[in-house]
C-alpha positions in Angstrom: 52.2 47.1 12.2 53.6 46.9 8.7 50.6 48.8 7.3 51.1 51.6 9.8 54.7 52.0 8.9 53.9 52.0 5.2 51.4 54.8 5.8 53.9 56.9 7.8 56.7 56.2 5.4 55.5 55.9 1.8 59.1 55.3 0.5 59.6 52.2 2.7 59.9 48.9 0.9 59.4 45.5 2.4 62.8 43.9 3.1 63.6 40.3 3.4 62.9 38.5 6.6 66.2 39.3 8.3 66.4 38.2 11.9 65.7 41.0 14.4 64.1 43.2 11.7 62.2 46.3 13.1 59.7 48.0 10.9 60.1 51.3 12.8 63.9 51.3 12.2 63.4 50.4 8.6 61.7 53.7 8.0 64.5 55.6 9.7 64.6 58.0 12.6 62.0 60.3 11.1 59.1 58.2 12.2 57.7 59.5 15.6 56.6 57.1 18.3 53.1 55.8 17.7 52.1 56.7 21.2 52.6 60.1 22.9 54.1 60.1 26.3 52.4 61.9 29.2 55.1 64.5 29.3 54.7 65.2 25.5 50.9 65.4 25.9 51.3 67.8 28.8 53.7 70.1 26.9 51.4 70.1 23.9 48.4 71.2 26.1 50.6 73.9 27.7 51.7 75.3 24.3 48.1 75.2 23.0 46.9 77.1 26.1 49.6 79.8 25.7 48.8 80.1 22.0 45.2 80.9 22.7 45.4 82.6 26.1 48.8 84.1 25.9 47.7 87.6 25.0 45.1 87.7 27.8 47.7 86.6 30.3 50.2 89.2 29.1 47.5 91.9 29.5 46.7 90.8 33.0 50.4 90.7 34.0 51.0 94.2 32.5 48.1 95.6 34.5 49.4 94.0 37.7 52.9 95.4 37.1 51.5 98.9 36.4 49.5 98.7 39.6 52.7 98.2 41.6 54.6 101.0 39.9 52.3 104.1 40.4 55.3 106.4 39.7 54.9 105.6 36.0 51.9 107.8 35.9 54.3 110.6 35.0 54.5 109.1 31.5 50.8 109.6 30.9 51.6 112.3 28.2 52.9 109.4 26.0 49.5 107.6 25.8 48.0 109.9 23.1 51.0 109.5 20.8 51.4 105.8 21.3 47.7 105.4 20.6 48.1 107.3 17.3 50.9 105.0 16.3 48.7 101.9 17.1 45.8 103.3 15.2 48.0 104.2 12.2 49.2 100.6 11.8 45.7 99.2 12.4 44.1 101.5 9.8 46.6 100.3 7.1 44.3 97.2 6.6 41.1 99.1 6.5 39.5 99.4 3.0 36.3 101.4 2.4 33.8 99.3 0.5 30.3 100.7 0.5 28.9 97.3 -0.6 30.1 95.8 2.7 27.5 97.8 4.7 24.5 95.7 5.6 21.3 96.5 7.5 22.5 94.6 10.6 25.7 96.7 10.7 23.5 99.7 11.3 21.7 97.9 14.1 25.1 97.2 15.7 25.9 100.9 15.5 22.5 101.8 17.1 23.0 99.2 19.8 26.5 100.5 20.6 25.1 103.9 21.3 21.9 102.8 23.0 23.6 100.5 25.5 26.0 103.3 26.5 23.3 105.8 27.3 21.0 103.2 29.0 23.7 102.1 31.4 24.6 105.7 32.2 20.9 106.5 32.9 20.5 103.5 35.1 23.7 104.2 37.2 23.9 108.0 37.3 21.4 108.4 40.1 23.5 106.2 42.4 27.1 106.9 41.4 28.3 109.3 38.7 31.8 107.8 38.5 30.4 104.3 38.0 27.9 105.7 35.4 30.7 107.4 33.5 32.9 104.2 33.7 30.0 102.2 32.2 29.3 104.8 29.5 32.9 105.0 28.4 33.1 101.2 28.3 29.9 100.7 26.3 30.4 103.6 23.8 33.8 102.3 22.7 33.6 101.5 18.9 34.4 98.2 17.3 38.0 97.2 17.7 40.2 97.4 14.7 41.5 93.9 15.5 38.0 92.4 15.3 38.3 91.5 11.6 41.4 89.5 12.5 39.4 87.4 15.0 36.7 86.9 12.4 39.2 85.7 9.9 40.6 83.2 12.4 37.2 81.6 12.7 36.6 81.9 8.9 33.7 84.2 8.8 32.9 87.3 6.7 35.6 89.8 7.4 34.0 92.6 5.2 31.0 92.8 7.6 33.2 93.6 10.6 35.4 96.0 8.6 32.2 98.0 7.8 31.4 98.0 11.5 34.9 99.2 12.4 34.6 102.2 10.0 31.1 103.2 11.0 31.4 102.9 14.7 34.8 104.5 15.1 33.8 107.6 13.1 30.5 107.8 15.0 32.0 107.4 18.4 34.6 110.0 17.7 31.8 112.5 17.0 29.3 111.4 19.7 31.6 111.2 22.7 32.8 114.9 22.5 29.2 116.1 22.0 27.8 114.1 24.9 30.6 114.1 27.4 30.2 117.7 28.7 26.6 117.2 29.6 27.2 113.7 31.1 29.9 115.1 33.4 27.4 117.3 35.2 28.5 120.2 37.4 31.6 118.4 38.8 33.7 119.0 35.7 33.2 122.0 33.4 34.3 121.3 29.9 33.3 122.5 26.4 32.4 120.3 23.4 35.4 121.8 21.5 37.8 120.9 24.2 37.0 117.3 23.8 36.3 117.3 20.0 39.6 118.8 18.9 42.0 116.3 20.4 39.6 113.4 19.6 39.5 114.3 15.9 43.3 114.6 15.9 43.9 111.2 17.6 41.4 109.4 15.4 41.5 111.0 12.0 45.2 111.9 11.6 46.2 108.2 11.7 43.3 107.3 9.5 44.2 109.9 6.8 47.9 109.1 7.0 47.2 105.3 6.6 45.2 105.9 3.5 47.9 108.2 2.0 50.4 105.3 2.5 48.4 103.3 -0.1 49.5 105.9 -2.7 53.2 104.9 -2.2 55.0 102.2 -4.0 54.5 98.5 -3.1 58.0 98.2 -1.6 57.5 101.3 0.6 54.1 100.0 1.8 55.7 96.7 2.6 58.4 98.3 4.6 56.0 100.5 6.6 53.7 97.5 7.3 56.7 95.7 9.0 56.1 98.1 11.9 52.8 96.4 12.7 54.7 93.8 14.7 55.3 96.5 17.3 51.5 97.2 17.8 50.9 94.8 20.6 54.1 95.7 22.6 53.1 99.4 22.2 49.7 98.5 23.6 51.3 96.8 26.5 53.3 99.9 27.3 50.2 102.0 27.1 48.3 99.6 29.4 51.2 99.7 31.9 51.1 103.5 32.0 47.3 103.5 32.3 47.4 100.9 35.2 50.1 103.0 36.9 47.9 106.1 36.5 44.9 104.4 38.1 47.0 103.0 40.9 48.4 106.4 41.7 44.9 107.9 41.7 43.6 105.2 44.1 46.6 105.6 46.5 46.2 109.3 46.9 43.4 109.4 49.5 40.5 108.1 47.3 39.0 105.7 49.8 35.6 105.8 48.3 37.1 104.9 44.9 38.7 101.7 46.3 35.2 100.5 47.4 33.9 101.3 43.9 36.6 99.2 42.1 34.8 95.8 42.4 31.5 97.3 41.3 33.2 98.8 38.2 34.7 95.4 37.4 31.3 93.7 37.7 29.5 96.3 35.6 32.2 96.0 32.9 31.6 92.2 32.9 27.9 92.6 32.5 28.3 95.1 29.6 30.7 92.6 27.9 28.2 89.8 28.2 25.3 92.0 27.0 27.3 93.2 24.0 28.3 89.8 22.7 24.8 88.4 23.3 22.9 91.3 21.7 25.3 91.4 18.8 24.6 87.7 18.1 20.9 88.4 18.1 21.2 91.4 15.8 23.3 89.5 13.2 20.7 86.7 12.8 21.5 83.2 11.6 23.7 84.4 8.8 26.0 86.9 10.6 25.6 86.2 14.3 29.3 85.7 14.9 30.3 88.8 12.9 27.7 91.0 14.6 28.6 89.6 18.0 32.3 90.5 17.5 31.4 93.9 16.1 29.4 94.9 19.2 31.5 92.9 21.7 35.1 93.5 20.8 35.9 97.2 21.3 38.6 99.8 20.6 39.1 100.5 24.3 42.4 102.3 24.0 40.5 105.2 22.5 38.0 105.6 25.3 40.6 105.0 28.0 42.6 107.9 26.6 39.5 110.1 26.8 38.7 109.0 30.3 42.3 109.8 31.5 42.4 113.1 29.7 39.0 114.6 30.5 37.6 112.6 33.5 39.8 110.5 35.9 41.8 107.3 36.0 39.0 105.5 38.0 36.6 105.9 35.1 39.3 104.4 32.8 39.2 101.2 34.9 35.9 100.2 33.3 37.4 99.8 29.8 40.5 98.3 31.3 38.5 95.4 32.9 36.6 95.0 29.6 40.0 94.5 27.9 40.6 91.3 29.9 37.0 90.1 29.4 36.9 90.4 25.6 40.4 89.0 25.1 39.5 85.9 27.3 36.3 85.4 25.3 38.0 85.7 22.0 40.8 83.3 23.1 38.1 80.8 24.1 36.2 81.3 20.8 39.4 80.6 18.7 40.2 77.6 21.0 36.7 76.2 20.4 36.9 76.7 16.7 40.3 75.0 16.5 39.0 72.0 18.5 36.0 71.6 16.2 38.1 71.9 13.1 40.6 69.3 14.5 
């Protein structure tokens, strides 16, 4: 007992043998009980769960609230501008380093495109809406938050940054070129109709974020403080998107309701395929980096395209994927913390 107290309280000195002496009291009130109560253990587990799964739960709650407030679909015009603000803050941390590009990053890019066109080809003969939902989910580029997840598990951030730059630029060019032909005869749209707003939404924030780096350090620091609003802005966007999809489903689209569960399942399969194929492409040295690069996606970008040029039902594919990849990432971080502890 005395040794334990000395370990917990280095400044403690052995007193005389006074009657009723308590080693724990000799160290003062700062020494915590040596055994944790059931209530304390339960609260610690709850806090740990919320820390790792909190974002996933908040996303699910936001989607549910949006589904019960279909009237909010009238705010859809805000999605584009909120997305640009989110991308601006996210691009502030992007640095272009040619040396970061490795061969497996190119394989991640190729897989990102191939998976999208393969799932479309497999599903289009049966259901065009389902095929488009799968395509928009799979073609989404690497999420700009992916380097953050990689830094949490102490892997090579530069690898994922390279994938972010490469896949976001490529997707911004491929989607407008491919979409008009993928839509078939149901929706007539030109390449330029898609390309022009996509270039604005993707590249205006990118250019502005790089110009910020020319400003003074104090000005940059002030602008970066706005990054704390990125997740709340994303929740607002997700709320509007959910309301949009709910309104679409409520207005006589009975066949769309029956398709909902299938879209959720297809989105889950794409998520599993992406994280698994990415791990294989990265090899032993970069399997976690490649898995994140292919699995974690910039879904706000493709959701906006789906809502603008197709329909809200197609946007549900990427929306379900949001939940899946956030839950997977939360689990990955939780497992890493457990091993480190």
